[in-house]
Biopython code that builds the backbone (N, CA, C, O; Angstrom):
import numpy as np
from Bio.PDB.StructureBuilder import StructureBuilder

atoms = [
    (1, "ALA", "N", (2.870, -82.236, 43.978)),
    (1, "ALA", "CA", (1.746, -81.685, 43.221)),
    (1, "ALA", "C", (2.172, -81.468, 41.773)),
    (1, "ALA", "O", (3.335, -81.173, 41.496)),
    (2, "GLY", "N", (1.240, -81.613, 40.874)),
    (2, "GLY", "CA", (1.524, -81.403, 39.464)),
    (2, "GLY", "C", (2.137, -82.604, 38.761)),
    (2, "GLY", "O", (2.486, -82.520, 37.584)),
    (3, "LEU", "N", (2.271, -83.706, 39.460)),
    (3, "LEU", "CA", (2.864, -84.891, 38.853)),
    (3, "LEU", "C", (1.766, -85.772, 38.273)),
    (3, "LEU", "O", (0.823, -86.142, 38.973)),
    (4, "ARG", "N", (1.891, -86.108, 36.988)),
    (4, "ARG", "CA", (0.961, -87.031, 36.337)),
    (4, "ARG", "C", (1.755, -88.203, 35.794)),
    (4, "ARG", "O", (2.852, -88.030, 35.262)),
    (5, "VAL", "N", (1.201, -89.388, 35.931)),
    (5, "VAL", "CA", (1.856, -90.589, 35.425)),
    (5, "VAL", "C", (0.863, -91.340, 34.548)),
    (5, "VAL", "O", (-0.201, -91.751, 35.010)),
    (6, "ASN", "N", (1.219, -91.516, 33.286)),
    (6, "ASN", "CA", (0.391, -92.236, 32.328)),
    (6, "ASN", "C", (1.287, -93.162, 31.527)),
    (6, "ASN", "O", (2.512, -93.047, 31.561)),
    (7, "CYS", "N", (0.662, -94.077, 30.810)),
    (7, "CYS", "CA", (1.400, -95.064, 30.034)),
    (7, "CYS", "C", (0.789, -95.169, 28.640)),
    (7, "CYS", "O", (-0.433, -95.219, 28.502)),
    (8, "VAL", "N", (1.625, -95.204, 27.609)),
    (8, "VAL", "CA", (1.172, -95.400, 26.238)),
    (8, "VAL", "C", (1.690, -96.769, 25.787)),
    (8, "VAL", "O", (2.890, -97.037, 25.840)),
    (9, "CYS", "N", (0.766, -97.632, 25.340)),
    (9, "CYS", "CA", (1.108, -98.993, 24.933)),
    (9, "CYS", "C", (0.704, -99.224, 23.478)),
    (9, "CYS", "O", (-0.411, -99.672, 23.211)),
    (10, "PRO", "N", (1.587, -98.926, 22.547)),
    (10, "PRO", "CA", (1.253, -99.163, 21.139)),
    (10, "PRO", "C", (1.505, -100.626, 20.761)),
    (10, "PRO", "O", (2.324, -101.312, 21.372)),
    (11, "SER", "N", (0.787, -101.077, 19.751)),
    (11, "SER", "CA", (1.117, -102.387, 19.183)),
    (11, "SER", "C", (2.262, -102.155, 18.195)),
    (11, "SER", "O", (3.086, -101.269, 18.426)),
    (12, "ALA", "N", (2.338, -102.897, 17.137)),
    (12, "ALA", "CA", (3.441, -102.763, 16.188)),
    (12, "ALA", "C", (3.485, -101.355, 15.593)),
    (12, "ALA", "O", (2.481, -100.850, 15.091)),
    (13, "VAL", "N", (4.651, -100.735, 15.655)),
    (13, "VAL", "CA", (4.848, -99.387, 15.126)),
    (13, "VAL", "C", (5.742, -99.494, 13.887)),
    (13, "VAL", "O", (6.747, -100.205, 13.888)),
    (14, "ASP", "N", (5.360, -98.784, 12.848)),
    (14, "ASP", "CA", (6.064, -98.836, 11.561)),
    (14, "ASP", "C", (7.417, -98.129, 11.655)),
    (14, "ASP", "O", (7.534, -96.940, 11.359)),
    (15, "THR", "N", (8.424, -98.879, 12.068)),
    (15, "THR", "CA", (9.788, -98.350, 12.194)),
    (15, "THR", "C", (10.750, -99.254, 11.422)),
    (15, "THR", "O", (10.353, -100.307, 10.922)),
    (16, "ALA", "N", (11.990, -98.848, 11.329)),
    (16, "ALA", "CA", (13.015, -99.650, 10.651)),
    (16, "ALA", "C", (13.174, -101.010, 11.334)),
    (16, "ALA", "O", (13.437, -102.014, 10.671)),
    (17, "PHE", "N", (13.016, -101.042, 12.652)),
    (17, "PHE", "CA", (13.120, -102.306, 13.390)),
    (17, "PHE", "C", (12.085, -103.303, 12.889)),
    (17, "PHE", "O", (12.393, -104.474, 12.669)),
    (18, "LEU", "N", (10.867, -102.832, 12.711)),
    (18, "LEU", "CA", (9.787, -103.717, 12.282)),
    (18, "LEU", "C", (9.982, -104.186, 10.838)),
    (18, "LEU", "O", (9.682, -105.335, 10.514)),
    (19, "SER", "N", (10.476, -103.315, 9.985)),
    (19, "SER", "CA", (10.645, -103.694, 8.580)),
    (19, "SER", "C", (11.716, -104.763, 8.399)),
    (19, "SER", "O", (11.683, -105.499, 7.413)),
    (20, "GLY", "N", (12.655, -104.864, 9.318)),
    (20, "GLY", "CA", (13.705, -105.866, 9.235)),
    (20, "GLY", "C", (13.426, -107.101, 10.061)),
    (20, "GLY", "O", (14.301, -107.950, 10.228)),
    (21, "PHE", "N", (12.201, -107.212, 10.585)),
    (21, "PHE", "CA", (11.849, -108.314, 11.482)),
    (21, "PHE", "C", (11.587, -109.596, 10.705)),
    (21, "PHE", "O", (10.872, -109.581, 9.704)),
    (22, "ASP", "N", (12.156, -110.693, 11.155)),
    (22, "ASP", "CA", (11.893, -112.015, 10.589)),
    (22, "ASP", "C", (11.246, -112.877, 11.664)),
    (22, "ASP", "O", (11.704, -112.915, 12.805)),
    (23, "TRP", "N", (10.174, -113.569, 11.285)),
    (23, "TRP", "CA", (9.518, -114.478, 12.224)),
    (23, "TRP", "C", (10.439, -115.651, 12.516)),
    (23, "TRP", "O", (11.099, -116.159, 11.609)),
    (24, "PRO", "N", (10.492, -116.088, 13.772)),
    (24, "PRO", "CA", (11.302, -117.267, 14.102)),
    (24, "PRO", "C", (10.779, -118.499, 13.362)),
    (24, "PRO", "O", (9.580, -118.619, 13.110)),
    (25, "GLU", "N", (11.667, -119.389, 13.025)),
    (25, "GLU", "CA", (11.285, -120.605, 12.328)),
    (25, "GLU", "C", (10.358, -121.445, 13.206)),
    (25, "GLU", "O", (10.607, -121.615, 14.399)),
    (26, "GLY", "N", (9.297, -121.964, 12.610)),
    (26, "GLY", "CA", (8.372, -122.839, 13.332)),
    (26, "GLY", "C", (7.328, -122.133, 14.162)),
    (26, "GLY", "O", (6.566, -122.797, 14.866)),
    (27, "ILE", "N", (7.258, -120.804, 14.112)),
    (27, "ILE", "CA", (6.282, -120.079, 14.923)),
    (27, "ILE", "C", (4.864, -120.341, 14.408)),
    (27, "ILE", "O", (4.645, -120.477, 13.205)),
    (28, "ASP", "N", (3.922, -120.408, 15.324)),
    (28, "ASP", "CA", (2.513, -120.618, 14.971)),
    (28, "ASP", "C", (1.881, -119.257, 14.701)),
    (28, "ASP", "O", (1.462, -118.570, 15.632)),
    (29, "LEU", "N", (1.812, -118.868, 13.432)),
    (29, "LEU", "CA", (1.286, -117.552, 13.060)),
    (29, "LEU", "C", (-0.210, -117.420, 13.319)),
    (29, "LEU", "O", (-0.737, -116.308, 13.283)),
    (30, "SER", "N", (-0.904, -118.521, 13.580)),
    (30, "SER", "CA", (-2.333, -118.430, 13.891)),
    (30, "SER", "C", (-2.563, -117.681, 15.200)),
    (30, "SER", "O", (-3.654, -117.166, 15.446)),
    (31, "LEU", "N", (-1.528, -117.624, 16.037)),
    (31, "LEU", "CA", (-1.645, -116.886, 17.301)),
    (31, "LEU", "C", (-1.816, -115.389, 17.055)),
    (31, "LEU", "O", (-2.294, -114.669, 17.932)),
    (32, "PHE", "N", (-1.433, -114.918, 15.877)),
    (32, "PHE", "CA", (-1.531, -113.504, 15.542)),
    (32, "PHE", "C", (-2.741, -113.201, 14.654)),
    (32, "PHE", "O", (-2.901, -112.070, 14.195)),
    (33, "ALA", "N", (-3.583, -114.191, 14.412)),
    (33, "ALA", "CA", (-4.720, -114.033, 13.504)),
    (33, "ALA", "C", (-5.673, -112.943, 13.974)),
    (33, "ALA", "O", (-6.154, -112.159, 13.156)),
    (34, "ARG", "N", (-5.955, -112.873, 15.263)),
    (34, "ARG", "CA", (-6.898, -111.863, 15.763)),
    (34, "ARG", "C", (-6.375, -110.453, 15.530)),
    (34, "ARG", "O", (-7.116, -109.588, 15.061)),
    (35, "ALA", "N", (-5.129, -110.214, 15.846)),
    (35, "ALA", "CA", (-4.553, -108.888, 15.640)),
    (35, "ALA", "C", (-4.557, -108.527, 14.164)),
    (35, "ALA", "O", (-4.834, -107.382, 13.806)),
    (36, "GLY", "N", (-4.256, -109.483, 13.315)),
    (36, "GLY", "CA", (-4.242, -109.235, 11.883)),
    (36, "GLY", "C", (-5.617, -108.935, 11.325)),
    (36, "GLY", "O", (-5.741, -108.240, 10.317)),
    (37, "SER", "N", (-6.657, -109.454, 11.974)),
    (37, "SER", "CA", (-8.007, -109.206, 11.492)),
    (37, "SER", "C", (-8.543, -107.864, 11.956)),
    (37, "SER", "O", (-9.514, -107.363, 11.388)),
    (38, "VAL", "N", (-7.941, -107.275, 12.964)),
    (38, "VAL", "CA", (-8.399, -105.999, 13.520)),
    (38, "VAL", "C", (-7.554, -104.839, 13.008)),
    (38, "VAL", "O", (-8.094, -103.804, 12.616)),
    (39, "LEU", "N", (-6.254, -105.000, 13.008)),
    (39, "LEU", "CA", (-5.357, -103.921, 12.627)),
    (39, "LEU", "C", (-5.147, -103.871, 11.116)),
    (39, "LEU", "O", (-4.957, -104.911, 10.484)),
    (40, "PRO", "N", (-5.178, -102.682, 10.536)),
    (40, "PRO", "CA", (-4.904, -102.573, 9.107)),
    (40, "PRO", "C", (-3.411, -102.703, 8.799)),
    (40, "PRO", "O", (-3.032, -102.870, 7.639)),
    (41, "GLY", "N", (-2.584, -102.631, 9.800)),
    (41, "GLY", "CA", (-1.135, -102.714, 9.640)),
    (41, "GLY", "C", (-0.477, -102.006, 10.800)),
    (41, "GLY", "O", (-1.153, -101.603, 11.746)),
    (42, "PRO", "N", (0.837, -101.848, 10.742)),
    (42, "PRO", "CA", (1.548, -101.172, 11.832)),
    (42, "PRO", "C", (1.068, -99.732, 12.018)),
    (42, "PRO", "O", (0.607, -99.090, 11.074)),
    (43, "ILE", "N", (1.183, -99.246, 13.235)),
    (43, "ILE", "CA", (0.794, -97.881, 13.585)),
    (43, "ILE", "C", (1.903, -96.921, 13.138)),
    (43, "ILE", "O", (3.088, -97.227, 13.268)),
    (44, "ALA", "N", (1.511, -95.781, 12.621)),
    (44, "ALA", "CA", (2.486, -94.756, 12.228)),
    (44, "ALA", "C", (3.113, -94.148, 13.482)),
    (44, "ALA", "O", (2.413, -93.893, 14.461)),
    (45, "PRO", "N", (4.421, -93.916, 13.458)),
    (45, "PRO", "CA", (5.072, -93.279, 14.610)),
    (45, "PRO", "C", (4.405, -91.959, 15.001)),
    (45, "PRO", "O", (4.358, -91.627, 16.185)),
    (46, "ALA", "N", (3.892, -91.207, 14.037)),
    (46, "ALA", "CA", (3.231, -89.933, 14.345)),
    (46, "ALA", "C", (1.984, -90.128, 15.193)),
    (46, "ALA", "O", (1.642, -89.258, 15.994)),
    (47, "GLU", "N", (1.302, -91.253, 15.029)),
    (47, "GLU", "CA", (0.110, -91.524, 15.842)),
    (47, "GLU", "C", (0.495, -91.738, 17.302)),
    (47, "GLU", "O", (-0.196, -91.268, 18.206)),
    (48, "VAL", "N", (1.588, -92.442, 17.528)),
    (48, "VAL", "CA", (2.081, -92.650, 18.891)),
    (48, "VAL", "C", (2.538, -91.321, 19.484)),
    (48, "VAL", "O", (2.250, -91.018, 20.642)),
    (49, "ALA", "N", (3.252, -90.535, 18.685)),
    (49, "ALA", "CA", (3.727, -89.227, 19.147)),
    (49, "ALA", "C", (2.557, -88.315, 19.504)),
    (49, "ALA", "O", (2.630, -87.572, 20.483)),
    (50, "SER", "N", (1.489, -88.364, 18.726)),
    (50, "SER", "CA", (0.309, -87.536, 19.017)),
    (50, "SER", "C", (-0.326, -87.925, 20.341)),
    (50, "SER", "O", (-0.750, -87.056, 21.104)),
    (51, "ALA", "N", (-0.397, -89.209, 20.620)),
    (51, "ALA", "CA", (-0.958, -89.674, 21.888)),
    (51, "ALA", "C", (-0.109, -89.190, 23.063)),
    (51, "ALA", "O", (-0.642, -88.747, 24.080)),
    (52, "ILE", "N", (1.201, -89.277, 22.917)),
    (52, "ILE", "CA", (2.111, -88.816, 23.976)),
    (52, "ILE", "C", (2.006, -87.304, 24.142)),
    (52, "ILE", "O", (1.974, -86.803, 25.266)),
    (53, "ALA", "N", (1.951, -86.579, 23.032)),
    (53, "ALA", "CA", (1.829, -85.117, 23.101)),
    (53, "ALA", "C", (0.542, -84.714, 23.810)),
    (53, "ALA", "O", (0.536, -83.774, 24.604)),
    (54, "TYR", "N", (-0.545, -85.422, 23.524)),
    (54, "TYR", "CA", (-1.806, -85.124, 24.210)),
    (54, "TYR", "C", (-1.661, -85.330, 25.715)),
    (54, "TYR", "O", (-2.029, -84.453, 26.497)),
    (55, "LEU", "N", (-1.131, -86.478, 26.127)),
    (55, "LEU", "CA", (-1.003, -86.767, 27.559)),
    (55, "LEU", "C", (-0.077, -85.782, 28.261)),
    (55, "LEU", "O", (-0.246, -85.519, 29.452)),
    (56, "ALA", "N", (0.895, -85.236, 27.544)),
    (56, "ALA", "CA", (1.827, -84.269, 28.128)),
    (56, "ALA", "C", (1.289, -82.838, 28.087)),
    (56, "ALA", "O", (1.884, -81.931, 28.669)),
    (57, "SER", "N", (0.176, -82.641, 27.405)),
    (57, "SER", "CA", (-0.350, -81.283, 27.221)),
    (57, "SER", "C", (-1.275, -80.850, 28.353)),
    (57, "SER", "O", (-1.700, -81.659, 29.178)),
    (58, "ASP", "N", (-1.572, -79.568, 28.370)),
    (58, "ASP", "CA", (-2.527, -79.030, 29.339)),
    (58, "ASP", "C", (-3.930, -79.570, 29.102)),
    (58, "ASP", "O", (-4.744, -79.599, 30.024)),
    (59, "ASP", "N", (-4.225, -80.003, 27.861)),
    (59, "ASP", "CA", (-5.542, -80.582, 27.572)),
    (59, "ASP", "C", (-5.796, -81.849, 28.377)),
    (59, "ASP", "O", (-6.950, -82.220, 28.595)),
    (60, "ALA", "N", (-4.749, -82.508, 28.815)),
    (60, "ALA", "CA", (-4.875, -83.734, 29.598)),
    (60, "ALA", "C", (-4.497, -83.496, 31.058)),
    (60, "ALA", "O", (-4.052, -84.416, 31.746)),
    (61, "ALA", "N", (-4.671, -82.280, 31.521)),
    (61, "ALA", "CA", (-4.265, -81.927, 32.893)),
    (61, "ALA", "C", (-4.950, -82.787, 33.949)),
    (61, "ALA", "O", (-4.397, -82.989, 35.029)),
    (62, "SER", "N", (-6.132, -83.289, 33.658)),
    (62, "SER", "CA", (-6.847, -84.102, 34.650)),
    (62, "SER", "C", (-6.684, -85.604, 34.392)),
    (62, "SER", "O", (-7.316, -86.421, 35.062)),
    (63, "VAL", "N", (-5.846, -85.962, 33.434)),
    (63, "VAL", "CA", (-5.631, -87.377, 33.113)),
    (63, "VAL", "C", (-4.376, -87.853, 33.826)),
    (63, "VAL", "O", (-3.285, -87.336, 33.586)),
    (64, "THR", "N", (-4.529, -88.836, 34.700)),
    (64, "THR", "CA", (-3.378, -89.427, 35.375)),
    (64, "THR", "C", (-3.713, -90.847, 35.780)),
    (64, "THR", "O", (-4.868, -91.171, 36.058)),
    (65, "GLY", "N", (-2.707, -91.680, 35.811)),
    (65, "GLY", "CA", (-2.906, -93.072, 36.207)),
    (65, "GLY", "C", (-3.624, -93.904, 35.160)),
    (65, "GLY", "O", (-4.288, -94.886, 35.493)),
    (66, "THR", "N", (-3.498, -93.520, 33.901)),
    (66, "THR", "CA", (-4.192, -94.252, 32.847)),
    (66, "THR", "C", (-3.205, -94.923, 31.903)),
    (66, "THR", "O", (-2.050, -94.518, 31.780)),
    (67, "THR", "N", (-3.698, -95.955, 31.245)),
    (67, "THR", "CA", (-2.933, -96.643, 30.210)),
    (67, "THR", "C", (-3.666, -96.433, 28.899)),
    (67, "THR", "O", (-4.830, -96.813, 28.772)),
    (68, "LEU", "N", (-3.011, -95.844, 27.938)),
    (68, "LEU", "CA", (-3.596, -95.594, 26.626)),
    (68, "LEU", "C", (-3.073, -96.654, 25.667)),
    (68, "LEU", "O", (-1.905, -96.636, 25.277)),
    (69, "VAL", "N", (-3.957, -97.579, 25.294)),
    (69, "VAL", "CA", (-3.579, -98.683, 24.426)),
    (69, "VAL", "C", (-3.871, -98.332, 22.983)),
    (69, "VAL", "O", (-5.015, -98.042, 22.634)),
    (70, "LEU", "N", (-2.850, -98.355, 22.140)),
    (70, "LEU", "CA", (-2.980, -98.035, 20.721)),
    (70, "LEU", "C", (-2.800, -99.321, 19.926)),
    (70, "LEU", "O", (-1.718, -99.590, 19.405)),
    (71, "ASP", "N", (-3.863, -100.112, 19.836)),
    (71, "ASP", "CA", (-3.744, -101.397, 19.144)),
    (71, "ASP", "C", (-4.908, -101.683, 18.202)),
    (71, "ASP", "O", (-5.115, -102.827, 17.798)),
    (72, "GLY", "N", (-5.659, -100.659, 17.854)),
    (72, "GLY", "CA", (-6.764, -100.835, 16.916)),
    (72, "GLY", "C", (-7.864, -101.746, 17.427)),
    (72, "GLY", "O", (-8.652, -102.270, 16.639)),
    (73, "GLY", "N", (-7.925, -101.938, 18.730)),
    (73, "GLY", "CA", (-8.960, -102.780, 19.315)),
    (73, "GLY", "C", (-8.591, -104.252, 19.427)),
    (73, "GLY", "O", (-9.438, -105.069, 19.788)),
    (74, "ALA", "N", (-7.357, -104.603, 19.130)),
    (74, "ALA", "CA", (-6.942, -106.007, 19.165)),
    (74, "ALA", "C", (-7.101, -106.637, 20.543)),
    (74, "ALA", "O", (-7.383, -107.831, 20.644)),
    (75, "THR", "N", (-6.925, -105.858, 21.602)),
    (75, "THR", "CA", (-7.040, -106.414, 22.950)),
    (75, "THR", "C", (-8.368, -106.082, 23.604)),
    (75, "THR", "O", (-8.567, -106.362, 24.786)),
    (76, "ALA", "N", (-9.273, -105.490, 22.847)),
    (76, "ALA", "CA", (-10.590, -105.109, 23.409)),
    (76, "ALA", "C", (-11.451, -106.333, 23.640)),
    (76, "ALA", "O", (-12.585, -106.211, 24.105)),
]
sb = StructureBuilder()
sb.init_structure("model")
sb.init_model(0)
sb.init_chain("A")
sb.init_seg("    ")
for serial, (resi, resn, name, xyz) in enumerate(atoms, 1):
    if name == "N":
        sb.init_residue(resn, " ", resi, " ")
    sb.init_atom(name, np.array(xyz, "f"), 0.0, 1.0, " ", f" {name:<3s}", serial, name[0])
structure = sb.get_structure()
């Protein structure tokens, strides 16, 4: 009792890892066109942290078994 399991799935998060990322040579960047047209850019780490804090809080006591996708609607 009292166990909740949820999942947070962010898209690109603005971290040092992302800033040093280089696209592989020959990659077809058109595959990312949809995401680029929906997202204004990488998600701030604080936005991801806020989503996790909400799911861990008493405000989400009735939320379990859900996946929270933070991708600006790219996969909608």
